[in-house]
The first five atom37 places (N, CA, C, CB, O) and aatype in JSON, in Angstrom:
{
  "aatype": [12, 0, 6, 15, 10, 16, 11, 7, 2, 6, 9, 0, 9, 5, 7, 11, 10, 16, 15, 1, 15, 18, 6, 3, 11, 3, 7, 19, 16, 1, 18, 9, 16, 6, 9, 10, 19, 2, 6, 13, 18, 11, 10, 2, 11, 16, 0],
  "atom_mask": [
    [1, 1, 1, 1, 1],
    [1, 1, 1, 1, 1],
    [1, 1, 1, 1, 1],
    [1, 1, 1, 1, 1],
    [1, 1, 1, 1, 1],
    [1, 1, 1, 1, 1],
    [1, 1, 1, 1, 1],
    [1, 1, 1, 0, 1],
    [1, 1, 1, 1, 1],
    [1, 1, 1, 1, 1],
    [1, 1, 1, 1, 1],
    [1, 1, 1, 1, 1],
    [1, 1, 1, 1, 1],
    [1, 1, 1, 1, 1],
    [1, 1, 1, 0, 1],
    [1, 1, 1, 1, 1],
    [1, 1, 1, 1, 1],
    [1, 1, 1, 1, 1],
    [1, 1, 1, 1, 1],
    [1, 1, 1, 1, 1],
    [1, 1, 1, 1, 1],
    [1, 1, 1, 1, 1],
    [1, 1, 1, 1, 1],
    [1, 1, 1, 1, 1],
    [1, 1, 1, 1, 1],
    [1, 1, 1, 1, 1],
    [1, 1, 1, 0, 1],
    [1, 1, 1, 1, 1],
    [1, 1, 1, 1, 1],
    [1, 1, 1, 1, 1],
    [1, 1, 1, 1, 1],
    [1, 1, 1, 1, 1],
    [1, 1, 1, 1, 1],
    [1, 1, 1, 1, 1],
    [1, 1, 1, 1, 1],
    [1, 1, 1, 1, 1],
    [1, 1, 1, 1, 1],
    [1, 1, 1, 1, 1],
    [1, 1, 1, 1, 1],
    [1, 1, 1, 1, 1],
    [1, 1, 1, 1, 1],
    [1, 1, 1, 1, 1],
    [1, 1, 1, 1, 1],
    [1, 1, 1, 1, 1],
    [1, 1, 1, 1, 1],
    [1, 1, 1, 1, 1],
    [1, 1, 1, 1, 1]
  ],
  "atom_positions": [
    [[-27.61, 44.52, 35.7], [-27.75, 44.66, 37.41], [-25.78, 45.78, 37.3], [-27.78, 42.17, 38.68], [-25.49, 46.89, 36.87]],
    [[-25.15, 44.92, 37.8], [-23.94, 45.66, 37.9], [-22.87, 46.26, 36.8], [-23.32, 44.91, 38.58], [-21.67, 46.46, 37.0]],
    [[-23.6, 46.5, 35.63], [-23.23, 47.48, 34.64], [-23.6, 48.26, 34.3], [-23.08, 47.34, 33.87], [-23.01, 48.97, 33.48]],
    [[-24.92, 48.54, 34.84], [-25.48, 49.97, 34.53], [-25.54, 50.63, 35.92], [-27.03, 49.96, 33.77], [-25.78, 51.84, 35.97]],
    [[-25.35, 49.91, 37.08], [-25.84, 50.72, 38.57], [-24.24, 51.21, 39.49], [-26.99, 49.27, 39.81], [-23.2, 50.55, 39.48]],
    [[-24.46, 52.43, 40.19], [-23.13, 52.28, 41.12], [-24.02, 52.66, 42.43], [-21.58, 53.48, 40.72], [-25.24, 52.7, 42.56]],
    [[-22.84, 52.98, 43.48], [-23.55, 52.8, 44.47], [-24.36, 54.09, 44.83], [-22.73, 52.33, 45.46], [-23.86, 55.1, 44.32]],
    [[-25.18, 54.25, 45.37], [-26.03, 55.33, 45.48], [-27.43, 55.75, 44.7], [0.0, 0.0, 0.0], [-28.4, 56.46, 44.94]],
    [[-26.93, 54.78, 43.47], [-28.27, 54.81, 42.53], [-29.77, 54.42, 43.39], [-28.03, 53.56, 41.2], [-30.0, 53.71, 44.36]],
    [[-30.51, 55.17, 42.59], [-32.24, 54.72, 43.35], [-32.6, 53.87, 42.7], [-33.58, 55.74, 43.37], [-32.11, 53.87, 41.57]],
    [[-33.51, 52.83, 43.02], [-33.52, 51.4, 41.89], [-35.19, 51.05, 42.62], [-31.78, 49.67, 42.24], [-35.52, 51.07, 43.8]],
    [[-35.92, 50.78, 41.53], [-37.0, 49.8, 41.57], [-36.93, 48.81, 41.7], [-37.59, 49.7, 40.85], [-35.92, 48.67, 41.0]],
    [[-37.19, 47.57, 42.13], [-37.37, 46.29, 42.06], [-39.01, 45.57, 42.07], [-36.54, 45.9, 43.17], [-39.88, 45.69, 42.94]],
    [[-39.04, 45.08, 41.27], [-40.33, 44.09, 40.76], [-39.65, 42.25, 41.06], [-40.71, 44.5, 38.52], [-38.76, 41.66, 40.45]],
    [[-40.15, 41.99, 41.72], [-40.13, 39.82, 42.24], [-40.84, 39.93, 43.33], [0.0, 0.0, 0.0], [-41.78, 40.58, 43.79]],
    [[-39.8, 38.73, 43.74], [-40.73, 38.08, 45.24], [-39.33, 37.94, 46.36], [-41.71, 35.96, 44.89], [-38.11, 38.09, 46.34]],
    [[-40.39, 37.57, 47.28], [-39.41, 37.23, 48.2], [-39.52, 35.97, 48.42], [-39.42, 37.9, 49.35], [-40.63, 35.48, 48.22]],
    [[-38.23, 34.95, 48.96], [-38.09, 33.92, 48.93], [-37.48, 33.45, 50.06], [-37.66, 33.7, 47.98], [-36.83, 34.45, 50.36]],
    [[-37.11, 32.28, 51.26], [-37.0, 32.19, 52.15], [-36.21, 30.67, 52.78], [-38.1, 32.59, 52.36], [-36.92, 29.67, 52.8]],
    [[-35.15, 30.6, 53.16], [-34.85, 28.98, 52.64], [-34.02, 28.95, 54.25], [-33.61, 28.61, 50.69], [-34.09, 29.9, 55.03]],
    [[-33.32, 27.82, 54.5], [-32.99, 27.63, 55.69], [-31.77, 26.19, 55.22], [-34.51, 27.37, 56.76], [-32.03, 25.29, 54.42]],
    [[-30.08, 26.39, 56.23], [-29.82, 25.04, 56.24], [-28.88, 25.34, 57.53], [-29.16, 24.31, 54.77], [-28.72, 26.28, 58.31]],
    [[-28.45, 24.33, 57.36], [-27.73, 23.77, 58.39], [-25.68, 24.19, 58.46], [-28.14, 22.03, 58.1], [-24.84, 23.82, 57.65]],
    [[-25.56, 24.66, 59.15], [-24.31, 25.42, 59.24], [-23.02, 24.16, 59.58], [-24.52, 26.7, 60.6], [-23.25, 22.95, 59.61]],
    [[-21.89, 24.69, 59.79], [-20.55, 23.3, 59.65], [-20.88, 22.85, 61.56], [-18.03, 24.21, 59.16], [-20.77, 21.73, 62.06]],
    [[-21.35, 24.34, 62.35], [-21.18, 23.66, 63.78], [-23.04, 23.02, 64.22], [-20.43, 25.22, 65.15], [-23.53, 22.89, 65.34]],
    [[-23.65, 22.75, 62.87], [-25.05, 22.05, 63.45], [-25.9, 23.34, 63.87], [0.0, 0.0, 0.0], [-26.84, 23.43, 64.67]],
    [[-25.38, 24.15, 63.2], [-26.48, 26.03, 64.14], [-27.51, 25.95, 62.26], [-24.53, 28.9, 64.5], [-27.03, 26.04, 61.13]],
    [[-29.05, 25.73, 62.74], [-29.74, 26.04, 62.17], [-29.51, 28.02, 61.09], [-30.72, 25.66, 63.26], [-29.34, 28.96, 61.87]],
    [[-29.53, 28.46, 59.34], [-29.85, 29.79, 59.51], [-30.46, 29.72, 59.16], [-29.45, 30.71, 59.3], [-31.03, 28.63, 59.14]],
    [[-31.06, 31.05, 58.4], [-31.75, 31.65, 58.25], [-32.05, 32.68, 57.13], [-31.68, 31.86, 59.09], [-31.86, 33.88, 57.34]],
    [[-32.64, 32.1, 55.57], [-32.12, 33.06, 54.88], [-33.15, 33.55, 54.07], [-31.03, 32.67, 54.21], [-33.9, 32.72, 53.56]],
    [[-33.47, 35.73, 53.68], [-34.26, 36.16, 53.0], [-33.52, 36.71, 51.76], [-35.01, 36.97, 53.73], [-32.54, 37.45, 51.87]],
    [[-34.11, 36.27, 50.44], [-33.66, 36.49, 49.15], [-34.66, 37.74, 48.26], [-33.69, 34.95, 48.43], [-35.79, 37.98, 48.68]],
    [[-34.37, 38.12, 47.64], [-34.97, 38.35, 46.32], [-34.8, 38.25, 45.04], [-35.16, 39.11, 46.26], [-34.08, 38.76, 44.19]],
    [[-35.67, 37.44, 45.11], [-35.5, 36.86, 43.81], [-36.49, 38.21, 42.48], [-36.34, 34.94, 43.99], [-37.67, 38.36, 42.2]],
    [[-35.17, 38.92, 42.0], [-35.9, 40.02, 41.01], [-36.08, 38.97, 38.9], [-34.25, 42.02, 41.03], [-35.54, 38.29, 38.03]],
    [[-37.3, 39.72, 39.36], [-37.89, 39.93, 37.93], [-37.51, 41.01, 36.97], [-39.21, 40.1, 38.06], [-37.31, 40.72, 35.79]],
    [[-37.4, 42.4, 37.47], [-36.98, 43.52, 37.06], [-36.73, 44.54, 37.53], [-37.42, 43.77, 36.48], [-37.53, 44.89, 38.4]],
    [[-35.63, 45.47, 37.24], [-35.11, 46.7, 38.47], [-35.17, 48.12, 36.87], [-32.62, 46.19, 39.55], [-34.91, 48.15, 35.67]],
    [[-35.48, 48.67, 37.52], [-35.61, 50.0, 37.23], [-35.03, 50.72, 37.63], [-36.43, 50.43, 37.36], [-35.2, 50.88, 38.84]],
    [[-33.74, 51.82, 36.81], [-33.07, 52.7, 37.93], [-34.03, 54.07, 37.85], [-31.24, 53.05, 37.57], [-34.5, 54.53, 36.81]],
    [[-34.16, 54.51, 38.92], [-34.61, 55.76, 39.17], [-34.76, 57.4, 39.01], [-34.45, 55.65, 39.71], [-35.22, 58.01, 39.97]],
    [[-34.42, 58.07, 37.95], [-33.44, 59.21, 38.05], [-34.34, 60.06, 39.05], [-33.01, 60.02, 36.48], [-35.57, 60.01, 39.18]],
    [[-33.34, 60.94, 39.79], [-33.5, 62.21, 40.76], [-33.2, 63.64, 39.89], [-32.29, 62.08, 42.14], [-32.17, 64.08, 39.38]],
    [[-34.9, 64.25, 39.97], [-34.83, 65.47, 39.47], [-34.5, 66.71, 40.45], [-36.04, 65.62, 38.85], [-34.57, 66.63, 41.67]],
    [[-34.21, 67.56, 39.92], [-33.91, 68.32, 40.87], [-35.02, 69.89, 41.05], [-32.34, 68.56, 40.55], [-34.81, 70.7, 41.95]]
  ]
}
């Protein structure tokens, strides 16, 4: 993706959300939600 996209490009993605948690060095539980991308499409703007 990094090779074909630049800042400001519009994209569509297909994938799923996944959540996980971990404990940081201070003992605080942190929660993360990530997108696991299966496919992405660069959208063309038309004037």
